[in-house]
N, C-alpha and C positions, 0 to 999 in steps of 0.2 A: 401602714395600710397595705393589705395584700391585694394583688390583682385578682380578678375573677374571670372565669371563662364559662360560657354556655356552649354546649356542643350537641351535635346530633350524630349518632352512629347508625349504621345500617348493616345488614348482612350481605353476603355475596350476591344474592338475587335482588337486593333492594326492596324486599317486601316486608321487612320488619324495621321499625324505627325506635330509637331510644334517645331520650333527651336527658342530659345530665349537666351538672355544674361542678366546677372544681377551681382550686386556686393554683394548681400545677397541672396544666393540660398535657404536657409531654409525659409526665409520670402516670397520670390517670389513664390516658389512652393506652400506654404500654401495659398497664394492669389489665385493661379490658382485653387487649390482644393476647396476653399471656394467661388469661383466665385465672387471675390471682384470687378473685373472690367468687364464691358460689352465688349465683343469682340469675336474673333475667338475661343479661348479656352473655354469660357463659352458656346457659341452657340453650339459647337460640343462636349461638355463634354470631353475635352482633359485635363486630370488631372493626368495621370500616368507618373511619372518620370522614363524614361527608359535608359537615358544616360546623363552623364555630364563630363565636363572637368574643371579643376581649373587652373587659371593663376595668376601670381604675380601682374598683373595690369589689369585694366578694358579695357585699350586701346587694348592690345593684344587679350583679349577675344572678343572684338568687331570685330577685323579683322578675327578671327577664325569663329565667328558666320556668317559673310558674306560669308566666304569660304564654310561653310557647307550648308547654304541656297542656294548658287549658284550651288550646286551639284545636281545630279539626285536623285530621290526617292530611286533607288537601292543603291546608295552610302550611303544614310542616313540609310537605312535598314542594310547594311553591317556594318556600323559603330556601330549601336546599337548591332547587333549580335556578334561583335568582343569581347564585354565585358559582354553582357547580352542576351545570346542566348534564354532564356526562357521568355524574355520580362517582368520580374517581376518589381514591383514598387520599386524603389530604395529610395524613400523618407524616410522610416523608418531607413535606414542606415545613412542618413545625419543628422537626428535630435537627434542622440545619444550623 
């Protein structure tokens, strides 16, 4: 069984949010930061990891991702600020 991660990225000004899911958070955030794929995060320079959750399996993470995506922008902001009130980039913490 693979672990699963749900994450929220933002841009430098914290005015764009992106919610994603992955089984390898270090690799996936690196891909966002290095604009490996063309898409929303590359287009809007959304590279700052501001929130994440870890699950024992990817299926549970996918369910949680859909729940977060379905919530309002305010709920996403409240979720980020519940653990990261200064909106710092958490990526250095996960690559240790």
